[in-house]
C-alpha positions in Angstrom: -38.1 -88.2 114.1 -38.9 -85.4 111.6 -42.6 -86.4 111.3 -43.0 -86.5 115.1 -41.4 -83.0 115.3 -43.4 -81.6 112.4 -46.5 -80.8 114.4 -48.8 -77.8 114.3 -47.6 -76.7 117.8 -43.9 -76.9 116.7 -44.7 -75.0 113.5 -46.3 -72.3 115.7 -43.1 -72.2 117.9 -40.9 -72.1 114.7 -43.0 -69.2 113.4 -42.5 -67.3 116.6 -38.7 -68.0 116.4 -38.5 -66.9 112.8 -40.4 -63.7 113.4 -37.5 -62.4 115.4 -35.6 -61.7 112.2 -38.0 -59.2 110.7 -38.6 -57.7 114.1 -34.9 -57.0 114.4 -35.0 -54.8 111.3 -38.4 -53.2 112.1 -37.0 -51.7 115.2 -34.5 -49.7 113.1 -37.6 -47.6 112.0 -39.3 -47.4 115.4 -40.1 -43.7 115.1 -42.6 -44.5 112.3 -46.1 -45.1 113.7 -46.9 -47.7 111.0 -43.7 -49.6 112.0 -44.9 -49.5 115.7 -48.2 -51.1 114.6 -46.4 -53.7 112.6 -44.2 -54.5 115.6 -47.4 -54.8 117.8 -48.8 -57.2 115.2 -45.7 -59.4 115.6 -46.0 -59.0 119.4 -49.6 -60.2 119.5 -48.7 -63.0 117.0 -45.9 -64.1 119.4 -48.2 -64.1 122.4 -50.9 -66.0 120.6 -48.5 -68.7 119.2 -46.9 -69.0 122.6 -50.2 -70.0 124.2 -51.6 -71.9 121.2 -48.5 -74.2 120.7 -48.7 -75.6 124.2 -52.4 -76.0 124.2 -52.5 -77.8 120.9 -49.6 -80.0 121.8 -51.4 -81.2 124.9 -54.8 -81.4 123.2 -53.6 -83.6 120.4 -51.1 -85.5 122.5 -48.1 -84.1 120.5 -45.9 -83.0 123.3 -42.3 -83.7 122.2 -38.8 -83.2 123.6 -38.1 -81.1 120.5 -41.2 -78.9 121.3 -40.1 -78.5 124.9 -36.8 -77.1 123.6 -38.2 -75.1 120.7 -40.9 -73.3 122.6 -38.7 -71.7 125.3 -35.9 -71.0 122.7 -38.5 -69.2 120.5 -39.6 -67.2 123.6 -36.1 -66.2 124.6 -35.0 -65.3 121.1 -38.1 -63.2 120.4 -38.1 -61.5 123.8 -34.3 -61.1 123.5 -34.5 -59.3 120.1 -37.1 -56.9 121.5 -35.2 -56.2 124.7 -31.9 -55.8 122.9 -33.3 -53.3 120.4 -35.2 -51.3 123.1 -32.0 -51.2 125.2 -30.0 -50.0 122.2 -32.6 -47.3 121.5 -32.5 -46.3 125.2 -36.2 -47.2 125.7 -35.6 -49.4 128.7 -33.2 -49.0 131.7 -29.9 -50.8 131.6 -30.6 -52.9 134.7 -33.8 -54.1 133.2 -31.9 -55.2 130.1 -29.3 -57.0 132.1 -31.9 -58.7 134.3 -33.9 -60.1 131.4 -31.0 -61.2 129.3 -29.0 -62.5 132.3 -32.0 -64.5 133.5 -32.6 -66.0 130.0 -29.0 -66.9 129.5 -28.8 -68.6 133.0 -32.0 -70.5 132.3 -30.8 -71.5 128.9 -27.4 -72.8 130.2 -29.2 -74.4 133.2 -31.5 -76.1 130.8 -28.6 -77.6 128.9 -26.9 -78.7 132.1 -30.2 -80.2 133.4 -30.9 -82.0 130.2 -27.5 -83.7 130.2 -27.9 -84.5 134.0 -31.4 -86.0 133.9 -31.8 -86.8 130.2 -35.0 -84.8 129.8 -36.0 -81.2 129.2 -37.6 -79.4 132.1 -41.1 -78.6 131.0 -42.3 -75.0 131.3 -44.6 -74.0 134.1 -47.3 -71.5 134.8 -45.0 -69.0 136.5 -42.7 -69.0 133.5 -45.6 -68.5 131.1 -47.0 -65.7 133.3 -43.6 -64.0 133.4 -43.3 -64.1 129.6 -46.8 -62.7 129.3 -46.2 -59.8 131.7 -42.8 -59.1 130.1 -44.4 -59.0 126.7 -47.1 -56.7 128.0 -44.5 -54.4 129.5 -42.5 -54.4 126.2 -45.8 -53.6 124.3 -46.4 -50.6 126.7 -42.9 -49.4 125.9 -43.4 -49.8 122.2 -46.7 -47.9 122.2 -45.1 -45.2 124.3 -47.4 -45.3 127.3 -46.6 -42.6 129.8 -43.9 -44.2 132.0 -45.2 -42.4 135.1 -48.8 -43.8 134.7 -50.2 -46.2 137.2 -50.6 -49.0 134.6 -47.1 -48.7 133.3 -45.6 -48.6 136.8 -47.7 -51.5 137.9 -46.8 -53.7 135.0 -43.2 -52.7 135.3 -42.8 -53.6 138.9 -44.8 -56.8 138.7 -42.7 -57.8 135.7 -39.5 -57.2 137.7 -40.8 -59.3 140.6 -41.9 -62.1 138.2 -38.5 -62.2 136.5 -36.8 -62.8 139.8 -39.4 -65.2 141.2 -39.6 -67.3 138.0 -35.8 -67.7 138.0 -35.8 -68.8 141.6 -38.7 -71.2 140.9 -36.8 -72.6 137.9 -33.7 -73.2 140.0 -35.7 -74.9 142.7 -37.5 -77.1 140.1 -34.1 -78.0 138.6 -32.8 -79.2 141.9 -36.0 -81.1 142.5 -35.7 -82.9 139.2 -32.0 -83.6 139.8 -32.7 -85.1 143.3 -35.6 -87.1 141.9 -33.4 -88.5 139.2 -30.6 -89.3 141.7 -32.9 -91.2 144.0 -34.5 -93.1 141.2 -31.1 -94.5 140.1 -30.1 -95.6 143.6 
């Protein structure tokens, strides 16, 4: 079991997960420009490992149930740390914080329920990856202090809000589809 889970893609996901801890503390010194650059480095590392882990798992046929759990947990923890810290620093609106955290908690709890119901982890999909990418881009724009009234900031912000809602609806629809599929297979 351990050897099957100890793949390069899972190591990348684990790296992303563990990077949440130093990020938490880095945000305590956000006013320092060097700290902002360090945080950006972690952000780009997170984005790169998020795309690389899935690519490598598929390329080397190392997709595992553990990886299907670890990858989204790493995403949610890393994004959660950034969103919580930016919320505490009053860098993002309250409703944005609640929308992101609420969606992730519901998806996490839904994933646990779904796994017990169908015996498998619901694999990630492109809309979920796109949402995480745009959300990451939005958070990067906040961290680098892009003018919030600029067209680029407003565009990324509203597209991110739409994707957060759409990806949640798609997740729920896929969950029901998998549950129904499982139900009819056992009949």
